[in-house]
All heavy atoms as an XYZ file, in Angstrom:
907
protein
N      30.904    102.802    -33.459
C      29.743    101.958    -33.216
C      30.070    100.494    -33.472
O      29.599     99.623    -32.779
C      28.589    102.426    -34.096
C      27.289    101.731    -33.769
S      26.860    102.005    -32.049
C      25.134    101.852    -32.130
N      30.906    100.231    -34.482
C      31.287     98.850    -34.772
C      32.037     98.236    -33.602
O      31.914     97.058    -33.321
C      32.099     98.746    -36.087
C      32.312     97.282    -36.479
C      33.444     99.443    -35.949
C      31.112     96.610    -37.030
N      32.809     99.039    -32.875
C      33.530     98.514    -31.717
C      32.574     98.092    -30.622
O      32.806     97.093    -29.952
C      34.526     99.541    -31.200
C      35.656     99.753    -32.175
O      36.004     98.853    -32.921
N      36.207    100.938    -32.194
N      31.491     98.839    -30.451
C      30.479     98.454    -29.471
C      29.854     97.125    -29.863
O      29.684     96.236    -29.036
C      29.403     99.534    -29.346
C      28.256     99.102    -28.477
C      28.382     99.078    -27.098
C      27.060     98.692    -29.048
C      27.331     98.655    -26.294
C      26.004     98.273    -28.246
C      26.139     98.252    -26.867
N      29.549     96.965    -31.153
C      28.968     95.715    -31.634
C      29.950     94.561    -31.434
O      29.587     93.492    -30.972
C      28.581     95.830    -33.106
C      28.114     94.528    -33.697
C      26.856     94.027    -33.395
C      28.948     93.795    -34.518
C      26.431     92.815    -33.913
C      28.540     92.584    -35.048
C      27.274     92.089    -34.745
N      31.205     94.786    -31.788
C      32.216     93.732    -31.642
C      32.424     93.377    -30.173
O      32.562     92.198    -29.828
C      33.534     94.173    -32.282
N      32.425     94.369    -29.302
C      32.576     94.108    -27.870
C      31.368     93.339    -27.332
O      31.515     92.401    -26.543
C      32.778     95.419    -27.108
C      33.170     95.314    -25.640
C      34.396     94.420    -25.450
C      33.433     96.700    -25.075
N      30.173     93.713    -27.778
C      28.968     92.970    -27.382
C      29.033     91.537    -27.904
O      28.615     90.594    -27.206
C      27.720     93.682    -27.903
N      29.572     91.358    -29.096
C      29.734     90.012    -29.660
C      30.711     89.193    -28.823
O      30.479     88.012    -28.564
C      30.201     90.095    -31.112
C      30.391     88.774    -31.834
C      29.073     88.006    -31.931
C      30.974     89.008    -33.223
N      31.801     89.797    -28.389
C      32.770     89.119    -27.521
C      32.077     88.625    -26.257
O      32.225     87.467    -25.848
C      33.947     90.049    -27.150
C      34.765     89.480    -25.997
C      34.833     90.298    -28.352
N      31.302     89.496    -25.635
C      30.615     89.141    -24.392
C      29.586     88.043    -24.637
O      29.555     87.035    -23.921
C      29.972     90.394    -23.756
C      31.062     91.377    -23.308
C      29.060     90.009    -22.590
C      30.562     92.765    -22.985
N      28.761     88.206    -25.673
C      27.708     87.225    -25.962
C      28.294     85.862    -26.328
O      27.805     84.820    -25.853
C      26.807     87.743    -27.080
N      29.333     85.841    -27.152
C      29.929     84.568    -27.549
C      30.612     83.891    -26.362
O      30.552     82.667    -26.213
C      30.920     84.790    -28.695
N      31.226     84.685    -25.503
C      31.853     84.138    -24.306
C      30.802     83.534    -23.379
O      30.980     82.423    -22.870
C      32.635     85.246    -23.592
C      33.657     84.714    -22.619
O      33.423     83.737    -21.926
N      34.779     85.382    -22.543
N      29.703     84.247    -23.182
C      28.609     83.735    -22.347
C      28.047     82.446    -22.947
O      27.885     81.438    -22.254
C      27.486     84.798    -22.186
C      26.231     84.192    -21.579
C      27.986     85.965    -21.340
N      27.761     82.478    -24.232
C      27.232     81.287    -24.895
C      28.180     80.109    -24.798
O      27.761     78.976    -24.549
N      29.460     80.368    -24.975
C      30.457     79.311    -24.869
C      30.493     78.690    -23.484
O      30.545     77.469    -23.336
N      30.455     79.539    -22.464
C      30.465     79.024    -21.086
C      29.246     78.143    -20.812
O      29.355     77.082    -20.184
C      30.519     80.171    -20.080
C      31.856     80.843    -19.996
C      32.949     79.889    -19.548
O      32.767     79.081    -18.640
N      34.090     79.974    -20.194
N      28.084     78.591    -21.281
C      26.866     77.802    -21.067
C      26.932     76.476    -21.821
O      26.513     75.432    -21.291
C      25.639     78.617    -21.478
C      25.392     79.867    -20.627
C      24.299     80.715    -21.246
C      25.066     79.514    -19.185
N      27.479     76.498    -23.023
C      27.628     75.253    -23.779
C      28.668     74.331    -23.150
O      28.519     73.101    -23.180
C      27.964     75.545    -25.235
C      26.801     76.085    -26.070
C      27.282     76.492    -27.456
C      25.678     75.062    -26.168
N      29.711     74.889    -22.560
C      30.675     74.054    -21.832
C      29.980     73.332    -20.670
O      30.252     72.157    -20.408
C      31.846     74.885    -21.295
C      32.903     75.206    -22.312
C      33.400     76.498    -22.406
C      33.418     74.241    -23.162
C      34.384     76.818    -23.332
C      34.406     74.545    -24.094
C      34.885     75.834    -24.175
N      29.085     74.027    -19.992
C      28.332     73.406    -18.890
C      27.468     72.269    -19.424
O      27.420     71.180    -18.834
C      27.475     74.460    -18.178
C      26.545     73.930    -17.120
C      27.281     73.416    -15.914
C      26.279     73.043    -14.805
N      26.943     72.556    -13.616
N      26.781     72.504    -20.536
C      25.958     71.458    -21.149
C      26.844     70.268    -21.520
O      26.498     69.109    -21.249
C      25.197     71.986    -22.384
C      24.548     70.861    -23.158
C      24.159     73.022    -21.963
N      27.987     70.538    -22.125
C      28.907     69.462    -22.512
C      29.380     68.691    -21.290
O      29.445     67.456    -21.314
C      30.099     70.043    -23.278
N      29.679     69.401    -20.220
C      30.136     68.742    -18.987
C      29.063     67.808    -18.429
O      29.374     66.761    -17.871
C      30.516     69.792    -17.944
N      27.810     68.192    -18.602
C      26.716     67.350    -18.117
C      26.502     66.117    -18.992
O      25.862     65.167    -18.578
C      25.419     68.161    -18.053
C      25.435     69.232    -17.002
C      24.194     70.103    -17.054
O      23.603     70.316    -18.109
N      23.808     70.613    -15.892
N      27.023     66.133    -20.205
C      26.804     65.044    -21.155
C      27.873     63.948    -21.101
O      27.704     62.910    -21.696
C      26.743     65.580    -22.595
C      25.642     66.580    -22.860
C      24.273     65.921    -22.884
N      23.225     66.780    -23.373
C      22.563     67.674    -22.633
N      22.859     67.835    -21.370
N      21.601     68.395    -23.169
N      28.981     64.206    -20.423
C      30.035     63.198    -20.360
C      29.909     62.407    -19.069
O      29.458     62.929    -18.044
C      31.450     63.807    -20.487
C      31.650     64.415    -21.856
C      31.726     64.818    -19.402
N      30.304     61.153    -19.144
C      30.259     60.291    -17.963
C      31.236     60.814    -16.917
O      32.264     61.400    -17.240
C      30.613     58.861    -18.349
N      30.904     60.588    -15.687
C      31.791     60.997    -14.605
C      33.007     60.092    -14.609
O      32.910     58.902    -14.363
C      31.069     60.899    -13.248
O      29.848     61.615    -13.329
C      31.914     61.459    -12.142
N      34.129     60.668    -14.944
C      35.383     59.908    -15.048
C      36.493     60.707    -14.385
O      36.511     61.935    -14.449
C      35.757     59.705    -16.519
C      34.763     58.934    -17.318
C      35.294     57.580    -17.736
O      36.462     57.292    -17.472
O      34.514     56.838    -18.333
N      37.401     59.999    -13.773
C      38.595     60.649    -13.253
C      39.712     60.638    -14.285
O      40.768     61.181    -14.060
C      39.067     59.962    -11.965
C      38.129     60.245    -10.817
O      37.455     61.270    -10.797
N      38.079     59.337     -9.863
N      39.438     60.003    -15.412
C      40.424     59.866    -16.467
C      40.230     60.997    -17.482
O      39.252     61.024    -18.221
C      40.239     58.495    -17.131
C      41.266     58.220    -18.191
O      41.823     59.139    -18.793
N      41.508     56.947    -18.432
N      41.170     61.915    -17.516
C      41.067     63.076    -18.396
C      41.067     62.652    -19.867
O      40.331     63.211    -20.678
C      42.206     64.084    -18.114
C      42.182     65.226    -19.103
C      42.097     64.615    -16.694
N      41.862     61.664    -20.214
C      41.925     61.214    -21.610
C      40.573     60.665    -22.061
O      40.097     60.994    -23.156
C      43.015     60.160    -21.784
N      39.934     59.846    -21.226
C      38.624     59.285    -21.578
C      37.577     60.388    -21.705
O      36.748     60.370    -22.620
C      38.195     58.250    -20.549
N      37.619     61.350    -20.796
C      36.669     62.460    -20.851
C      36.886     63.291    -22.118
O      35.929     63.693    -22.775
C      36.793     63.352    -19.619
C      35.763     64.468    -19.586
S      36.051     65.678    -18.297
C      37.458     66.556    -18.963
N      38.130     63.528    -22.466
C      38.444     64.299    -23.667
C      37.896     63.616    -24.910
O      37.305     64.267    -25.780
C      39.964     64.507    -23.785
O      40.432     65.153    -22.607
C      40.316     65.337    -25.005
N      38.074     62.316    -24.991
C      37.547     61.558    -26.129
C      36.027     61.649    -26.169
O      35.437     61.860    -27.230
C      38.033     60.092    -26.075
C      39.542     60.060    -26.350
C      37.283     59.225    -27.086
C      40.211     58.742    -26.031
N      35.379     61.528    -25.014
C      33.919     61.643    -24.963
C      33.465     63.027    -25.420
O      32.471     63.151    -26.128
C      33.403     61.394    -23.544
C      33.384     59.964    -23.122
C      32.812     59.806    -21.727
O      32.441     60.778    -21.065
N      32.742     58.571    -21.270
N      34.189     64.045    -25.029
C      33.798     65.415    -25.389
C      33.800     65.647    -26.888
O      33.042     66.487    -27.387
C      34.709     66.434    -24.702
C      34.425     66.690    -23.230
C      35.513     67.568    -22.631
C      33.054     67.305    -23.033
N      34.611     64.912    -27.626
C      34.647     65.094    -29.078
C      33.346     64.663    -29.740
O      33.094     65.027    -30.887
C      35.817     64.323    -29.724
O      35.638     62.921    -29.525
C      37.154     64.777    -29.166
N      32.511     63.929    -29.027
C      31.238     63.460    -29.593
C      30.044     64.290    -29.118
O      28.914     63.994    -29.478
C      30.987     61.984    -29.221
O      30.795     61.883    -27.798
C      32.144     61.103    -29.653
N      30.307     65.315    -28.317
C      29.233     66.125    -27.745
C      29.061     67.410    -28.562
O      29.969     68.250    -28.585
C      29.516     66.455    -26.262
C      28.427     67.333    -25.670
C      29.679     65.174    -25.449
N      27.908     67.581    -29.234
C      27.697     68.788    -30.054
C      27.852     70.097    -29.271
O      28.364     71.076    -29.817
C      26.267     68.624    -30.566
C      26.028     67.146    -30.546
C      26.799     66.635    -29.363
N      27.440     70.107    -28.017
C      27.564     71.335    -27.217
C      29.022     71.750    -27.075
O      29.332     72.944    -27.046
C      26.934     71.148    -25.839
N      29.909     70.783    -27.000
C      31.335     71.093    -26.891
C      31.823     71.771    -28.165
O      32.554     72.762    -28.115
C      32.132     69.811    -26.619
C      33.597     70.052    -26.433
S      33.869     71.004    -24.923
C      35.629     71.147    -24.956
N      31.416     71.251    -29.316
C      31.806     71.845    -30.590
C      31.210     73.248    -30.734
O      31.869     74.158    -31.243
C      31.404     70.951    -31.762
C      32.244     69.720    -31.800
C      31.869     68.453    -31.469
C      33.632     69.647    -32.127
N      32.929     67.596    -31.588
C      34.028     68.295    -31.996
C      34.572     70.582    -32.529
C      35.324     67.877    -32.253
C      35.870     70.155    -32.786
C      36.235     68.816    -32.644
N      29.980     73.422    -30.264
C      29.370     74.749    -30.292
C      30.148     75.735    -29.438
O      30.378     76.887    -29.839
N      30.588     75.276    -28.264
C      31.377     76.137    -27.380
C      32.699     76.513    -28.032
O      33.122     77.670    -27.980
C      31.620     75.437    -26.045
N      33.340     75.559    -28.666
C      34.623     75.825    -29.329
C      34.437     76.831    -30.468
O      35.241     77.759    -30.631
C      35.255     74.510    -29.830
C      36.442     74.773    -30.744
C      35.663     73.637    -28.649
N      33.367     76.672    -31.231
C      33.075     77.622    -32.318
C      32.831     79.021    -31.761
O      33.365     80.012    -32.273
C      31.889     77.132    -33.165
C      32.311     75.903    -33.979
C      31.362     78.242    -34.071
C      31.165     75.148    -34.614
N      32.049     79.105    -30.685
C      31.796     80.414    -30.073
C      33.087     81.030    -29.538
O      33.279     82.241    -29.630
C      30.748     80.308    -28.974
C      29.312     80.174    -29.462
C      28.353     79.967    -28.296
C      28.900     81.388    -30.275
N      33.967     80.218    -28.989
C      35.243     80.756    -28.524
C      36.100     81.236    -29.688
O      36.835     82.211    -29.558
C      35.977     79.729    -27.654
C      35.698     79.949    -26.189
C      34.397     80.108    -25.721
C      36.726     80.023    -25.273
C      34.141     80.337    -24.387
C      36.473     80.246    -23.930
C      35.183     80.406    -23.495
O      34.935     80.648    -22.168
N      36.011     80.561    -30.828
C      36.710     81.039    -32.025
C      36.190     82.401    -32.453
O      36.965     83.304    -32.786
N      34.874     82.561    -32.423
C      34.261     83.857    -32.740
C      34.722     84.905    -31.741
O      35.044     86.040    -32.111
C      32.724     83.733    -32.762
C      32.293     82.870    -33.955
C      32.056     85.103    -32.791
C      30.838     82.442    -33.916
N      34.778     84.515    -30.473
C      35.227     85.433    -29.424
C      36.641     85.933    -29.710
O      36.921     87.128    -29.584
C      35.192     84.738    -28.048
O      33.851     84.355    -27.753
C      35.696     85.645    -26.946
N      37.515     85.033    -30.107
C      38.913     85.411    -30.373
C      38.993     86.435    -31.507
O      39.662     87.468    -31.380
C      39.760     84.168    -30.700
C      39.924     83.305    -29.447
C      41.121     84.563    -31.275
C      40.465     81.923    -29.726
N      38.307     86.165    -32.593
C      38.354     87.079    -33.745
C      37.752     88.435    -33.375
O      38.337     89.493    -33.673
C      37.643     86.459    -34.966
C      37.521     87.470    -36.097
C      38.368     85.201    -35.429
N      36.601     88.427    -32.719
C      35.958     89.687    -32.322
C      36.826     90.444    -31.316
O      36.908     91.677    -31.365
C      34.565     89.411    -31.752
N      37.472     89.708    -30.408
C      38.320     90.342    -29.396
C      39.499     91.059    -30.045
O      39.814     92.197    -29.703
C      38.808     89.289    -28.402
C      39.610     89.824    -27.264
C      40.904     89.513    -26.972
C      39.199     90.756    -26.261
N      41.313     90.188    -25.852
C      40.287     90.958    -25.394
C      38.017     91.440    -26.017
C      40.221     91.820    -24.302
C      37.946     92.302    -24.921
C      39.037     92.483    -24.082
N      40.141     90.412    -31.000
C      41.255     91.053    -31.711
C      40.756     92.288    -32.455
O      41.416     93.332    -32.470
C      41.958     90.051    -32.657
C      42.960     90.754    -33.558
C      42.632     88.944    -31.850
N      39.575     92.201    -33.042
C      38.982     93.353    -33.728
C      38.791     94.513    -32.749
O      39.145     95.657    -33.051
C      37.648     92.950    -34.357
C      37.002     94.067    -35.091
C      36.072     94.948    -34.601
C      37.233     94.461    -36.448
N      35.709     95.857    -35.557
C      36.415     95.574    -36.698
C      38.040     93.968    -37.446
C      36.390     96.204    -37.930
C      38.018     94.609    -38.679
C      37.193     95.706    -38.904
N      38.244     94.216    -31.585
C      38.018     95.244    -30.561
C      39.334     95.881    -30.140
O      39.443     97.105    -30.046
C      37.296     94.641    -29.324
C      37.334     95.581    -28.135
C      35.856     94.277    -29.658
N      40.331     95.051    -29.889
C      41.601     95.565    -29.364
C      42.365     96.433    -30.352
O      43.305     97.132    -29.970
C      42.485     94.409    -28.895
C      41.964     93.678    -27.666
C      42.899     92.544    -27.298
C      41.760     94.625    -26.494
N      41.951     96.423    -31.605
C      42.577     97.297    -32.593
C      42.350     98.768    -32.259
O      43.183     99.613    -32.573
C      42.044     96.998    -33.989
C      42.480     95.636    -34.510
C      41.791     95.232    -35.808
N      41.989     96.215    -36.869
C      40.989     96.850    -37.498
N      39.738     96.589    -37.200
N      41.242     97.718    -38.445
N      41.205     99.079    -31.658
C      40.856    100.494    -31.461
C      40.422    100.858    -30.042
O      40.327    102.039    -29.726
C      39.712    100.892    -32.419
O      38.604    100.027    -32.193
C      40.158    100.796    -33.866
N      40.132     99.872    -29.226
C      39.661    100.153    -27.862
C      40.798     99.872    -26.886
O      41.439     98.819    -26.980
C      38.426     99.280    -27.520
C      37.971     99.507    -26.090
C      37.304     99.552    -28.503
N      41.056    100.773    -25.946
C      42.097    100.494    -24.943
C      41.774     99.197    -24.188
O      40.611     98.920    -23.874
C      42.020    101.696    -24.004
C      41.393    102.784    -24.815
C      40.447    102.090    -25.760
N      42.795     98.418    -23.914
C      42.610     97.143    -23.238
C      41.897     97.308    -21.900
O      41.033     96.506    -21.553
C      43.964     96.445    -23.033
C      43.938     95.078    -22.363
C      43.095     94.092    -23.167
C      45.351     94.547    -22.180
N      42.227     98.350    -21.159
C      41.602     98.561    -19.849
C      40.093     98.756    -19.977
O      39.319     98.297    -19.130
C      42.228     99.751    -19.128
O      42.064    100.927    -19.908
N      39.662     99.404    -21.024
C      38.230     99.646    -21.249
C      37.555     98.370    -21.755
O      36.509     97.962    -21.252
C      38.026    100.812    -22.247
C      36.565    100.976    -22.602
C      38.599    102.099    -21.669
N      38.167     97.741    -22.744
C      37.574     96.531    -23.329
C      37.499     95.408    -22.302
O      36.476     94.735    -22.170
C      38.386     96.093    -24.545
N      38.590     95.202    -21.565
C      38.636     94.081    -20.627
C      37.657     94.259    -19.486
O      37.064     93.294    -19.023
C      40.059     93.893    -20.110
C      40.290     92.515    -19.558
C      40.264     91.405    -20.396
C      40.527     92.309    -18.208
C      40.473     90.138    -19.910
C      40.735     91.038    -17.708
C      40.706     89.962    -18.569
O      40.900     88.705    -18.075
N      37.473     95.491    -19.052
C      36.507     95.710    -17.971
C      35.097     95.362    -18.430
O      34.303     94.829    -17.656
C      36.578     97.153    -17.458
O      36.122     98.045    -18.452
N      34.777     95.624    -19.688
C      33.445     95.294    -20.208
C      33.214     93.784    -20.219
O      32.098     93.312    -19.999
C      33.259     95.874    -21.608
N      34.281     93.034    -20.454
C      34.170     91.581    -20.476
C      33.798     91.043    -19.092
O      33.288     89.928    -18.965
C      35.469     90.944    -21.027
C      35.438     89.431    -20.961
C      35.676     91.394    -22.471
N      33.984     91.825    -18.053
C      33.570     91.414    -16.701
C      32.070     91.144    -16.640
O      31.605     90.434    -15.739
C      33.968     92.471    -15.680
N      31.314     91.676    -17.583
C      29.872     91.412    -17.603
C      29.568     89.932    -17.823
O      28.482     89.459    -17.480
C      29.190     92.263    -18.673
C      29.169     93.762    -18.379
C      28.614     94.528    -19.569
C      28.369     94.049    -17.121
N      30.537     89.198    -18.350
C      30.378     87.744    -18.485
C      30.122     87.134    -17.106
O      29.334     86.206    -16.965
C      31.624     87.119    -19.157
C      31.590     85.598    -19.104
C      31.747     87.612    -20.587
N      30.776     87.684    -16.066
C      30.612     87.174    -14.704
C      29.231     87.479    -14.130
O      28.857     86.933    -13.092
C      31.690     87.751    -13.781
C      33.065     87.272    -14.125
C      33.961     88.125    -14.753
C      33.467     85.979    -13.848
C      35.237     87.696    -15.091
C      34.737     85.533    -14.176
C      35.619     86.397    -14.801
N      28.485     88.318    -14.785
C      27.099     88.596    -14.402
C      26.144     87.725    -15.222
O      25.269     87.051    -14.674
C      26.751     90.094    -14.593
C      25.286     90.351    -14.316
C      27.649     90.965    -13.717
N      26.338     87.721    -16.526
C      25.383     87.047    -17.414
C      25.423     85.518    -17.317
O      24.381     84.871    -17.369
C      25.602     87.478    -18.865
C      25.262     88.913    -19.120
C      26.160     89.742    -19.766
C      24.054     89.445    -18.711
C      25.851     91.079    -20.001
C      23.739     90.766    -18.943
C      24.637     91.589    -19.588
N      26.609     84.930    -17.186
C      26.687     83.462    -17.130
C      25.942     82.911    -15.913
O      25.069     82.055    -16.060
C      28.151     82.960    -17.184
C      28.229     81.470    -16.864
C      28.758     83.238    -18.544
N      26.237     83.380    -14.700
C      25.496     82.845    -13.558
C      24.002     83.174    -13.608
O      23.171     82.362    -13.191
C      26.151     83.514    -12.342
C      27.482     83.948    -12.817
C      27.328     84.263    -14.275
N      23.660     84.348    -14.137
C      22.253     84.712    -14.245
C      21.513     83.746    -15.166
O      20.422     83.265    -14.838
C      22.141     86.144    -14.778
C      20.882     86.901    -14.402
C      20.885     87.165    -12.903
C      20.813     88.208    -15.157
N      22.109     83.436    -16.291
C      21.497     82.471    -17.209
C      21.538     81.053    -16.646
O      20.655     80.246    -16.925
C      22.169     82.543    -18.575
C      21.836     83.813    -19.358
C      22.743     83.962    -20.570
C      20.379     83.822    -19.782
N      22.543     80.755    -15.829
C      22.620     79.432    -15.190
C      21.453     79.229    -14.218
O      20.972     78.111    -14.055
C      23.952     79.264    -14.476
N      21.008     80.308    -13.613
C      19.833     80.225    -12.734
C      18.632     79.763    -13.548
O      17.879     78.880    -13.138
C      19.545     81.595    -12.063
C      18.184     81.612    -11.395
C      20.643     81.932    -11.067
N      18.467     80.341    -14.706
C      17.323     80.033    -15.562
C      17.479     78.681    -16.258
O      16.553     77.870    -16.267
C      17.140     81.163    -16.568
C      16.025     80.966    -17.527
C      14.710     80.771    -17.228
C      16.123     80.946    -18.946
N      13.982     80.643    -18.390
C      14.827     80.745    -19.458
C      17.180     81.096    -19.835
C      14.568     80.677    -20.814
C      16.906     81.032    -21.181
C      15.616     80.823    -21.653
N      18.652     78.423    -16.829
C      18.843     77.220    -17.645
C      19.125     75.956    -16.837
O      18.684     74.870    -17.205
C      19.980     77.436    -18.642
C      19.752     78.497    -19.705
C      21.042     78.776    -20.465
C      18.654     78.051    -20.662
N      19.885     76.104    -15.759
C      20.333     74.934    -15.003
C      19.756     74.869    -13.597
O      20.158     74.038    -12.798
C      21.867     74.900    -14.946
C      22.521     74.984    -16.293
C      23.315     76.063    -16.632
C      22.330     73.984    -17.240
C      23.922     76.157    -17.878
C      22.927     74.061    -18.494
C      23.720     75.145    -18.811
N      18.852     75.786    -13.308
C      18.195     75.836    -11.995
C      19.194     76.005    -10.849
O      19.024     75.449     -9.771
C      17.338     74.591    -11.759
C      16.313     74.300    -12.834
C      15.173     75.310    -12.773
N      14.130     74.979    -13.745
C      13.838     75.717    -14.789
N      14.496     76.822    -15.015
N      12.874     75.385    -15.613
N      20.251     76.761    -11.127
C      21.216     77.044    -10.075
C      20.646     78.121     -9.158
O      19.803     78.918     -9.575
C      22.555     77.458    -10.686
C      23.204     76.315    -11.445
C      24.600     76.620    -11.945
O      25.145     77.707    -11.649
O      25.157     75.753    -12.636
N      21.078     78.163     -7.901
C      20.487     79.106     -6.945
C      20.858     80.565     -7.245
O      21.958     80.853     -7.716
C      21.064     78.670     -5.603
C      22.318     77.939     -5.937
C      22.088     77.306     -7.289
N      19.922     81.438     -6.978
C      20.154     82.882     -7.074
C      20.211     83.414     -5.649
O      19.217     83.356     -4.925
C      19.025     83.563     -7.856
C      19.117     85.074     -8.001
C      20.328     85.445     -8.849
C      17.850     85.618     -8.639
N      21.366     83.879     -5.241
C      21.548     84.326     -3.862
C      21.637     85.848     -3.790
O      22.001     86.500     -4.771
C      22.839     83.730     -3.262
O      23.969     84.274     -3.978
C      22.840     82.204     -3.343
N      21.338     86.392     -2.636
C      21.501     87.849     -2.460
C      22.956     88.285     -2.693
O      23.198     89.371     -3.213
C      21.092     88.094     -1.008
C      20.238     86.928     -0.642
C      20.738     85.768     -1.452
N      23.908     87.452     -2.328
C      25.319     87.788     -2.538
C      25.631     87.899     -4.028
O      26.368     88.801     -4.443
C      26.236     86.727     -1.899
C      26.166     86.699     -0.399
C      25.016     85.835      0.137
O      24.179     85.329     -0.608
N      24.971     85.688      1.435
N      25.066     86.989     -4.826
C      25.281     87.067     -6.269
C      24.673     88.344     -6.830
O      25.300     89.041     -7.626
C      24.694     85.848     -6.999
C      24.621     86.061     -8.484
C      25.767     86.021     -9.258
C      23.417     86.358     -9.102
C      25.707     86.264    -10.622
C      23.353     86.593    -10.463
C      24.505     86.549    -11.224
N      23.456     88.656     -6.418
C      22.790     89.869     -6.905
C      23.613     91.106     -6.528
O      23.879     91.965     -7.372
C      21.341     89.964     -6.369
C      20.725     91.310     -6.721
C      20.495     88.817     -6.912
N      24.040     91.176     -5.282
C      24.848     92.319     -4.834
C      26.161     92.418     -5.580
O      26.566     93.496     -6.034
N      26.835     91.290     -5.746
C      28.098     91.271     -6.488
C      27.911     91.673     -7.941
O      28.726     92.401     -8.504
N      26.823     91.202     -8.535
C      26.546     91.540     -9.937
C      26.279     93.021    -10.111
O      26.713     93.635    -11.094
C      25.350     90.733    -10.440
O      25.683     89.365    -10.489
N      25.573     93.608     -9.163
C      25.317     95.053     -9.209
C      26.647     95.813     -9.120
O      26.870     96.784     -9.853
C      24.343     95.479     -8.093
C      24.314     96.989     -7.914
C      22.946     94.931     -8.363
N      27.527     95.357     -8.238
C      28.832     96.014     -8.105
C      29.662     95.872     -9.385
O      30.315     96.828     -9.818
C      29.596     95.450     -6.913
C      29.043     95.814     -5.537
C      29.783     95.045     -4.443
C      29.145     97.314     -5.299
N      29.650     94.678     -9.997
C      30.383     94.475    -11.252
C      29.829     95.395    -12.336
O      30.583     96.086    -13.027
C      30.320     93.004    -11.701
C      31.143     92.132    -10.755
C      30.808     92.857    -13.145
C      30.949     90.636    -10.973
N      28.511     95.412    -12.478
C      27.888     96.257    -13.502
C      28.206     97.732    -13.258
O      28.503     98.477    -14.199
C      26.379     96.021    -13.535
N      28.164     98.153    -12.001
C      28.488     99.545    -11.670
C      29.944     99.845    -12.019
O      30.250    100.918    -12.557
C      28.216     99.813    -10.194
N      30.837     98.910    -11.737
C      32.251     99.090    -12.071
C      32.469     99.198    -13.570
O      33.237    100.048    -14.033
N      31.789     98.359    -14.319
C      31.905     98.418    -15.782
C      31.397     99.766    -16.285
O      32.044    100.415    -17.122
C      31.150     97.257    -16.446
C      31.048     97.441    -17.953
C      31.835     95.921    -16.120
N      30.249    100.185    -15.793
C      29.706    101.488    -16.201
C      30.663    102.633    -15.862
O      30.851    103.549    -16.671
C      28.351    101.720    -15.555
C      27.186    100.933    -16.127
C      25.932    101.139    -15.295
C      26.932    101.325    -17.579
N      31.264    102.553    -14.700
C      32.197    103.591    -14.286
C      33.420    103.662    -15.209
O      33.806    104.743    -15.641
C      32.652    103.312    -12.846
C      33.182    104.455    -12.025
C      32.126    105.538    -11.882
C      33.601    103.952    -10.659
N      33.963    102.520    -15.557
C      35.123    102.492    -16.445
C      34.727    102.965    -17.845
O      35.461    103.745    -18.479
C      35.743    101.074    -16.506
C      36.794    100.983    -17.605
C      36.343    100.703    -15.164
N      33.578    102.518    -18.344
C      33.131    102.924    -19.664
C      32.852    104.432    -19.706
O      33.170    105.106    -20.680
C      31.878    102.149    -20.086
C      32.080    100.641    -20.161
C      33.186    100.226    -21.093
O      33.316    100.728    -22.202
N      34.008     99.296    -20.640
N      32.255    104.952    -18.667
C      31.939    106.381    -18.572
C      33.219    107.196    -18.567
O      33.333    108.207    -19.248
C      31.103    106.634    -17.327
C      30.769    108.071    -17.091
C      30.151    108.936    -17.965
C      31.027    108.807    -15.904
N      30.012    110.171    -17.385
C      30.530    110.121    -16.119
C      31.608    108.496    -14.692
C      30.627    111.100    -15.139
C      31.687    109.474    -13.723
C      31.204    110.759    -13.952
N      34.206    106.735    -17.806
C      35.492    107.425    -17.713
C      36.184    107.429    -19.083
O      36.896    108.358    -19.409
C      36.338    106.741    -16.656
C      37.836    106.988    -16.751
C      38.582    105.867    -17.442
O      38.506    104.733    -17.054
N      39.283    106.182    -18.497
N      35.953    106.397    -19.861
C      36.655    106.262    -21.144
C      36.087    107.187    -22.212
O      36.739    107.428    -23.226
C      36.568    104.813    -21.622
N      34.896    107.672    -22.014
C      34.277    108.500    -23.058
C      34.259    109.914    -22.652
O      34.063    110.721    -22.178
C      32.873    108.004    -23.372
C      32.923    106.665    -24.040
N      32.941    105.482    -23.328
C      33.001    106.307    -25.335
C      33.003    104.471    -24.151
N      33.034    104.933    -25.383
């Protein structure tokens, strides 16, 4: 059961990190200079939040990989590709298309199939 919790934590922290990276990207001035953008990012709280969430993701991921086969664990992480765009629709008013819905259903079905096969 702890592996399920740790795997859910990996997914949630990854999703949260991606959303915070988007917020951070919106907070920096449009620059073609990577060095200037990097310096600006150090002052954006959302960027620090994303980095912290990615740190949590790393620790939880290593915990998961101690006991869960990589093929099973990694397939579950594919749910990030469903949750991030879905939350982007709500948080950033990004478009929700039939193609996204169909693709998300296929990803979720694939994850379920791999998880089912593993048990």
